[in-house]
N, C-alpha and C positions, 0 to 999 in steps of 0.2 A: 471656409469653415466646415462645410458638410462633406462627409464621406459616407460610405454605405452602411456604417454601423456606429454604435456608441464606443466601439473599441478605439476610436481616435482619441478618447480621453484616458486610456489606460496609463496608469502611473502618474497622472497629472493631479495637481492640488488645485481644486476649483473653489472659488468664492462666489456664492450666489448672493445677490442683493435683492431688491424687490421683484417679485414675480406677479403674474396675473392674479386676480382675486380667486381664491379657491386653493385646493390642495395640489396644484400642478407641480410647483417647485418641490414639495415634499416627496411626491412620487418620482419626480425627475432625479432627486438626490439618491433615491433607492436604486434607480437604474444606473446612475453613474457609479455608485459604489459596487454594484454587481459587475460592472465593466472594468473595475480595477482602479477607480479614481478615489481620491480623498476629497470629501466635500465639506465645506464650511458655509455658514449662512449668517447674515446680519438681518435682524428685525428692526423696523423703525416705528412701528405702532402696534396697537392691540390686534388689529386685523392680521398683520404679518405673523404675530405670535400665535394666534388661533390656529393657523394652518401650518405652522412650523414651530411647535411648542417645546421641542427639546433639542439639545446639541446645537444651539445657536447663540450668537452674540446679540445683545440688545443695545442699540445705540440710543441713548436718552438725552443727548446734548442738542445744541442748536446748530444751525447750518455753518456758523462761523467756526465751529469745532470739528466739523465732519471730515475735512481734508486731513487734518492732523491725526484724527482717530484712525482713518483708513491707512495712512502711511505706516503707523505703528502696527496695525493689524496685519498688513501685508508683509511686514518684516518678520513678525512673530510666526506667521503661518507659512512663510516661503511660498506664496501663491504663484501659480503658473498662469492662470486665466481667471478673468472676472466675467460672469454671465449675469445678465439683467434683463428686465422686461421694460421696454420703452426708454430710449436713450435721451429723451427730452425732459424727463422729470428732474427737478432741481437736484436731488441727491445723486442722480445718475449722471448728470452733466459734470458735476465735480468729480465723481468717481472715474468717469471717462478720462478726464484730464490727468488725474493722478496715474491711472493705469497706463495711459499712452506715454506719459513722461518716463515711466519705469520700464517701458518696453514689454509690458504684459499683453497677452492675447485678450481681446475683448469680444465677447459674443453677445449679440443683441437679439432678444426675442421680440416679436411684434405680431399683431394680428396678421393673418395670412394675406399676401398679395393676391392670391388666387383662392378666395373664399368661395364656399364655406368648408371645403375639405382639406385645407392646409393651414399651417401656422408658419411664420417666418422665423428663421434663425440666420443671421448674417454676421460675418466677421466685421468688426469695427463699428458699423452703424447701419441704420435702416432708413428707408424713405429718403428724405433729403440728405441724410448723412451716409447713404449707401455708397460703397465703392464699386458697384457693378458698372461696367462701361456704358457710356451714353452715346457712343459712336455707332451708327448703323453698320459701318463697314466691318466692325469687329464681329458682329453676329452673322453677317453674310459670309465672312471668311472662316467662321468656326461653326459650321452647322452641327447640330447635336441630334442624335437619334431620339425619337420620341420616348418619353418616359411611360411607364405602365400606368394604366388607369387607377386613380386613387380609390381607396375604399370610402364609401359614402358615410359621412359623419351623421347626417340627419339633423334634426332640430336641436339646438343647444340652449334655447331661450330659458327653459325652466331651470336648467342647471346653472346658467349664468345668473339668473335671478336669485336662486338660493344662495350661491356663493357670495354674491354681492351683498345681500341682506345680512348674512352672517358676518361678513368682513366688516361692514360699516357699524354693525351693532357692537362687535367686539372692540373696534377702534374707539367708538364713543365711550363705552363702558370703562376701558382701560386708559383713557386719555391722561388721567393724573400720573400714570407711570411713564408717559412719554410727553411731558408738558411742552416741549419746545418743537415738536414735529409739526411741519406744515405740509399738508397734502395738496395735490393739484386740483382737488375739488373738496367741497365741504365734507368733513370727516366726523360723522356721527350716525347714530341709529336712524336719524331722520332721512338718511339717504335711501332707506328702504321704501319711503313713500313714493318717489318718482317711478319705481317699478310697478307699484300698484296703480298709480295714475296712468302709466303706459298701457296697462291692460284695459282700463276704462276707455282711454282715448282710441285704442285699436278698434273697439266695437263702435264707438261714436263715429269715427271717421269712415268706417265701413258703411255705416248707414247714410251719413251725410254725403259721401262721394259716390253713392250708387248711380250708375249710368255714366260715370266719367270714363271708365274703361271702354265702354261701347262707343263713346264719342271719339276717343283717341285712336281706336282701332278701326273706326268707320270713316267719317268724312274728313277727319284731321290726320289720317294715316299718311305718313311721308311728308307732312307739312308742319311738324312741330319740332322745336329744339328742347332737349331735355337738360335740366340743370339739377343734378343730384347734390344735396347739401352734406356738409360734414357735421359731426358732433360738435356742439358749441365750444367745448374746451379742448378740441383736438389739436395736437401739436402741428398738424398740417395747416391750421389757421394761424395760431399765435407764433409759430417758429419758422415754418417752411413756406410762408407766403407773405405778401405785402398787406394783407388785410388785418384789421384789428378785431374783426368779429365775423360771424356768419352773416349777420344782418348787413354789414358793409358789402360783402360779396353779393348778396341778393340785390342790393340797391344798384351796384355797378352793372350787374348782368341785366337787370330790368331797364335801366336807363340806356344802356348801349343797345339793347334789343329794340326799344321804342324808337331810337334815333336812326338805326341802320338796317333793321331786318326787313325783308319783303313784307308787304302789307297782308299777304295771304297766308302768312305763317303765324304760329302760336308759340308761346313760351310755357313750358311745363316745369314747375319747380317741385322737386320731390324731397320730402322730409327724410332725414336719416332715421331708420327704425330704432336705433339705440338711443336716439335723442328725443323720442316721442314723449317720454315722461318728464323731460326737463324744459323744453322750449316749445313754443307755439308761435309761429310767425303769421298767423291768419290776419290779424289786425294790421301788422306792419305791411304785409303784401297788399292787402285791400286798399290801404291809403295810397300806396304808390301806383296801383292800377288806375285809380281815379286821377291822380296827379299827372300820370304819363299818358293818359288816354288809351289804356290797354284793355278796356272793357271787352269781354268775350274773346280776348286774345292771350290771356294769362291765367294759368290754372295752378293751384297749390294742392298737391296730392300727397298721399301717405303710403299706402300698402298695395298699390297696384303691382301686377306681375312685371318685374323689371326686365327679364329677357325679351318679353313681347314689346315693351316700350323701346328697347334698344334696337330691335329689328326694324321698327317703324319710324324712328327718329331721323330727321334729316341732319342732325348734328347734336353733339353732347358737349356741354361746357362744365368743366370741373376745376376745383382748386388742386387737389391731389387725392382723388378717391379711387378705391379699387374698382369702382364702377367704370372708370376710364379704361381699365384693362378689359373688362367685360364688353365695353362698347367696341373696342378694337377687335375683339374676338368675333363680334357680330358684324364687323365691317362698317361701323358708323364713324363718320368724321368726328374728331375730338380736338377741342381747344383746351389746353391746360393753362390755368391762371395762377398756379403756384409752382412748386418744385416736385416733379414726379419722375420716377425712374424710367418711365416709358415715353417721356417727352423728348422725342428726337425726330430728325428729318426722316420722312418715309412712313412714320407712324402717326404723328399728330400735326396739326396746323401750326405753322411757325409764325404766322403774321399776327396782326393786332386783333383783339376781340371785335372791334368795330368792323373789320373786314370779314370776319368769320361768317357772319350771318349771310353774306352775299356769296362767299366763295367756298362754303362748306362742301358743296357737291363735287368740287374738284380736289378735295383733300381726303379722300377715302384712303385708309391705311393699306400699305403694301402687304398682301397676304403672306408672301414668302418670308419677308422680313419679320412679320409678327410671329410666325411659327418658329423661326430661329430664336427670336428673343424669348418667347414663352418657354421653349424647351430649355434654354439656358437658365431662365429664372426658376423653373421647377426643379432643375437638377442641382442648382447650387444655393438656393435660398429657401426652398419650401420643404416642409415635412408634412406628411399625410396624417392628419389628426386634428384635435381641438384642445384648447386650454381648459375647457369646461366640462367636456364629456369624453370618457375614455372609449377608444375603439376596443373591440373584444380581441385583444392580443395577449395570449397567455404569458409570453416571455417578457412583457413590458408593464411595469407598474403604472406608467403614465399613459399607456395606450396609444403610442405613436409609432407609425411606420417610418423607418429610416431608409427603406429599400430604394426609394425614388431618388435619393441624394446621389450626386455624382462623385467623381474623383476630384483631383485638385483643380480648382478654378484658376483662370489666368490672372485674376486680380490678387491672389495671395495663396499662402500655404494653408493646409488644414491644421487644426490645433494640435494633433497628436503626433507623437513619435513612439515607436515600440519601446516598451519598458516592462519590467516584471509586474505581474498583476498584484494588486493589493486588495483582496476581496474581504468584505466583512464590515461590520459597523465600527465606526471610529468614535473616539471621544475627543472633543475639541481641546487643544491645549490651553491652559490659562494664558492670557495675554501678557502677564508679567508687569513690571513697573511701567506705568504709562499715565497720561493725564487722567484725572479723576473721572472724566465722563465716559471712560471705557468700562462697560459692564459686561461681565461674562455670564452666559446662561440665560434662562428665561426670566422675564420681569417678575 
């Protein structure tokens, strides 16, 4: 998917579906048009419309109508490629099937594998649907030169909070215009409340957990296993793992640790910072600590410095978290309990979780293999920047560096082929005769 610039899209007709909350896709469209592409967009709710209010189609039908709508739209627009954010959303799963059947290119944006300074753009799919090789021999036989150091993005919390609150407020306000849309989480202005709750909890847990870091970096250093949690509604849980919920993963990890881990080790469960305003597992974990006899051996933490913890952990257990990649970078043994792009021999522990507690010290990642894998990952799937905060790049409306991207990956061809440039703002064509649920323009 990635080449060294947006010129790979020159002459292409691009359809954008749902993007991340905020104006990223609006800005992306401007960059695509400047590069010579024609860009079309479908909005599914009021939040989509708020951040892409003109020259877009609004789909107001139900899921049972979406595939037919998309088929007609693709024919009318003669689309070359479909780009979207998150390939596990219901509307995107169906769109993926349609685009794949028609032989169209599919580009999937996702949060960066190497956060916080990158975002992900992959051909076909991301995470569990990624096409990047899972064979260590591939990376050892195809060493890549190191990519340049990324520009630092810095904190994106306040930007993400602002965009999310505006998105969900607009989605709730304009819900009557999109009566059949079903989001992957509650879709109303009330979604702003968890962000406010997150701020309060951040301060509360900082006070409540004072002294925990000193203990973990002191007498427990090198004697604790770290379990970073996913966001409660993450596709890595409900799609790319065998767990029904984060709570089920916690329960399995705690039960296995209690039964098989050395008695002089501790279990540290770290909450996901983006889930702080939604879920609190304090009571759930406390009950299991008592039931499993893990008093003074299990800790539930929130905002401690993650790199420090990874350097001192004797092992890390993940479903499919980007923390797993960070753990490999710091040389920590990793056990993956879901589907992760980095779960391969030489990088992660391939045995059972029950055995990991005892054998982790013999499962440290191969440094050379990790460096080969990371270079490939950065070159072919990562873009320097953020969905929520623009880097200060004069030539880019979306504020993204494409320079780190490589040439053609072994898993597929890049999207573009040379074609005459078509620069300038376009007007979407009317979709023509079609089922009545096709609506052109803003709601």
